[in-house]
C-alpha positions as CSV (number, residue, x, y, z in Angstrom):
1,M,-57.3,-68.5,-41.5
2,V,-60.9,-67.5,-41.8
3,D,-61.1,-65.8,-38.3
4,G,-58.1,-66.9,-36.2
5,R,-59.6,-70.4,-35.7
6,D,-59.6,-73.4,-38.0
7,P,-59.9,-72.0,-41.5
8,F,-62.6,-74.6,-42.3
9,R,-65.6,-74.5,-40.1
10,V,-68.8,-76.5,-40.0
11,S,-72.0,-75.8,-38.3
12,V,-73.9,-78.9,-37.3
13,H,-77.5,-79.6,-36.5
14,V,-78.7,-83.0,-35.4
15,F,-82.4,-83.7,-35.4
16,D,-83.8,-84.3,-31.9
17,D,-84.6,-87.9,-32.9
18,H,-80.9,-88.7,-33.2
19,V,-79.2,-86.7,-30.5
20,D,-78.6,-89.9,-28.5
21,Q,-77.0,-91.7,-31.4
22,V,-75.0,-88.9,-33.0
23,H,-72.7,-86.5,-31.2
24,E,-72.5,-83.0,-32.7
25,D,-68.8,-82.5,-31.8
26,W,-67.9,-85.8,-33.5
27,V,-69.8,-84.7,-36.7
28,R,-68.2,-81.3,-36.6
29,R,-64.6,-82.7,-36.2
30,V,-65.1,-85.3,-39.0
31,S,-66.8,-82.8,-41.3
32,Q,-64.1,-80.1,-40.7
33,R,-61.3,-82.5,-41.5
34,A,-63.2,-83.9,-44.5
35,L,-63.8,-80.4,-45.9
36,A,-60.2,-79.3,-45.3
37,L,-58.8,-82.4,-46.9
38,A,-61.2,-82.4,-49.8
39,A,-60.7,-78.7,-50.5
40,G,-56.9,-79.1,-50.6
41,S,-55.1,-76.1,-51.8
42,N,-58.0,-74.9,-53.9
43,F,-59.4,-72.9,-51.0
44,V,-57.8,-71.2,-48.0
45,G,-60.9,-71.7,-45.8
46,G,-64.6,-71.5,-45.6
47,V,-67.8,-72.8,-43.9
48,A,-70.3,-75.5,-44.6
49,G,-73.4,-76.8,-42.8
50,V,-74.3,-80.4,-41.9
51,V,-77.7,-81.6,-40.9
52,I,-78.3,-85.1,-39.6
53,A,-81.9,-85.7,-40.4
54,N,-84.5,-88.4,-40.7
55,D,-85.6,-90.3,-43.8
56,E,-88.8,-88.3,-44.2
57,T,-86.9,-85.0,-44.4
58,V,-84.3,-86.2,-46.8
59,R,-87.0,-87.8,-49.0
60,D,-88.9,-84.5,-49.1
61,L,-85.8,-82.6,-50.0
62,N,-84.9,-85.2,-52.7
63,R,-88.4,-84.9,-54.2
64,T,-88.4,-81.1,-54.0
65,H,-84.9,-80.4,-55.4
66,R,-84.1,-83.4,-57.5
67,G,-87.5,-84.7,-58.6
68,L,-86.8,-88.1,-57.1
69,D,-89.5,-89.3,-54.6
70,E,-87.2,-91.7,-52.8
71,T,-85.0,-91.8,-49.7
72,T,-81.3,-91.2,-50.3
73,D,-78.3,-91.2,-47.9
74,V,-76.9,-87.7,-48.4
75,L,-77.8,-84.6,-50.3
76,A,-75.4,-81.7,-51.0
77,F,-76.6,-78.2,-51.8
78,S,-73.5,-76.4,-53.1
79,N,-73.1,-72.6,-53.2
80,I,-70.1,-72.8,-55.5
81,R,-71.4,-75.2,-58.2
82,E,-73.5,-74.0,-61.1
83,G,-76.2,-76.0,-62.8
84,L,-78.7,-78.6,-61.7
85,Y,-78.0,-81.2,-59.1
86,Y,-77.1,-83.6,-62.0
87,G,-76.4,-81.4,-64.9
88,E,-73.6,-79.0,-65.7
89,D,-70.5,-80.3,-64.1
90,R,-68.4,-77.2,-63.9
91,L,-67.6,-74.9,-61.0
92,A,-68.7,-71.3,-61.0
93,E,-66.3,-68.8,-62.5
94,P,-63.9,-67.4,-59.9
95,A,-65.0,-64.1,-58.4
96,G,-63.7,-61.2,-60.4
97,K,-63.5,-63.0,-63.7
98,D,-66.0,-61.1,-66.0
99,Q,-68.1,-60.2,-62.9
100,E,-69.1,-56.8,-61.8
101,F,-68.6,-57.5,-58.0
102,I,-65.9,-59.5,-56.3
103,T,-65.8,-60.9,-52.8
104,P,-63.3,-59.2,-50.5
105,P,-60.5,-61.5,-49.5
106,Q,-61.5,-61.5,-45.8
107,E,-65.0,-62.8,-46.7
108,V,-65.7,-66.3,-45.7
109,K,-66.4,-68.8,-48.6
110,E,-69.8,-70.5,-47.9
111,F,-69.6,-73.9,-49.6
112,G,-73.2,-75.0,-48.9
113,E,-74.9,-77.6,-46.8
114,I,-75.2,-81.4,-46.7
115,I,-78.1,-83.3,-45.2
116,V,-77.6,-86.9,-44.2
117,S,-80.3,-89.4,-43.4
118,Y,-79.4,-91.1,-40.2
119,H,-81.8,-93.9,-40.8
120,Q,-80.4,-94.6,-44.3
121,A,-76.8,-94.5,-42.9
122,A,-77.8,-97.0,-40.2
123,R,-79.3,-99.4,-42.8
124,Q,-76.2,-99.0,-45.1
125,A,-73.9,-99.7,-42.1
126,R,-75.8,-102.9,-41.3
127,E,-75.6,-104.0,-44.9
128,A,-71.8,-103.2,-45.1
129,V,-71.2,-104.8,-41.7
130,H,-69.5,-101.8,-40.2
131,S,-70.3,-99.1,-37.7
132,V,-72.8,-96.4,-38.2
133,E,-70.0,-93.9,-37.4
134,K,-67.9,-95.2,-40.3
135,E,-70.9,-94.9,-42.6
136,L,-71.7,-91.4,-41.4
137,A,-68.0,-90.5,-42.0
138,T,-68.2,-91.9,-45.5
139,L,-71.4,-89.9,-46.2
140,L,-69.9,-86.7,-44.7
141,V,-66.8,-87.0,-47.0
142,H,-69.0,-87.8,-50.0
143,G,-71.2,-84.8,-49.3
144,M,-68.3,-82.5,-48.8
145,L,-66.8,-83.6,-52.1
146,H,-70.1,-82.8,-53.8
147,L,-70.1,-79.3,-52.2
148,L,-66.7,-78.7,-53.8
149,G,-67.8,-79.7,-57.3
150,Y,-67.0,-83.4,-57.5
151,D,-69.6,-85.6,-59.1
152,H,-70.1,-89.2,-60.3
153,E,-72.4,-88.8,-63.4
154,D,-69.9,-90.3,-65.9
155,P,-67.3,-93.0,-65.4
156,D,-64.3,-90.6,-65.4
157,E,-65.9,-88.3,-62.8
158,E,-67.0,-91.3,-60.8
159,A,-63.4,-92.8,-60.7
160,E,-61.9,-89.4,-59.8
161,M,-64.5,-88.8,-57.0
162,A,-64.1,-92.4,-55.7
163,A,-60.3,-92.1,-55.5
164,R,-60.6,-88.7,-53.7
165,Q,-63.3,-90.0,-51.4
166,E,-61.1,-93.0,-50.4
167,A,-58.1,-90.9,-49.7
168,V,-60.0,-88.3,-47.7
169,L,-61.9,-91.0,-45.8
170,A,-58.7,-92.8,-44.8
171,E,-57.4,-89.6,-43.2
172,V,-60.7,-88.7,-41.6
173,L,-61.0,-92.1,-40.0
174,K,-57.6,-91.5,-38.2
175,I,-59.2,-88.8,-36.0
176,E,-61.7,-91.1,-34.4
């Protein structure tokens, strides 16, 4: 356990525009479950951040950090992954391996932050003919997988990530 509570914690911020459509507690529960399931036995706990934002904010972040001037559904900014957003697909070396400093065992692992565009999620939900909540849950799982180092740049990675996403999402949807 990280601090006597759930070993995987998620801080949530919902933009004011969406507080009537998205409940922070629901996002937190779904995200914590997704993070715990996605991490599996690779991590004993940690924290992540989730922001439910608008199209403009996500587009600005996408342009700034990925060089793509377009709206996207979810961005993941991982603290444990090395390389560019789409680039080197390897996890950082474990602490202590050829490093001068190691993180004490009681320190909390900070996985990073995901930012979801509520507007894009709503559009995708309409196109898929399912609820916005299901789409948000899908994007939260997808983002958490990215934080943990999963990617979909080549067919093998894409297949592995899709299978993991499907399995985690099935479990996450049971908590609703």
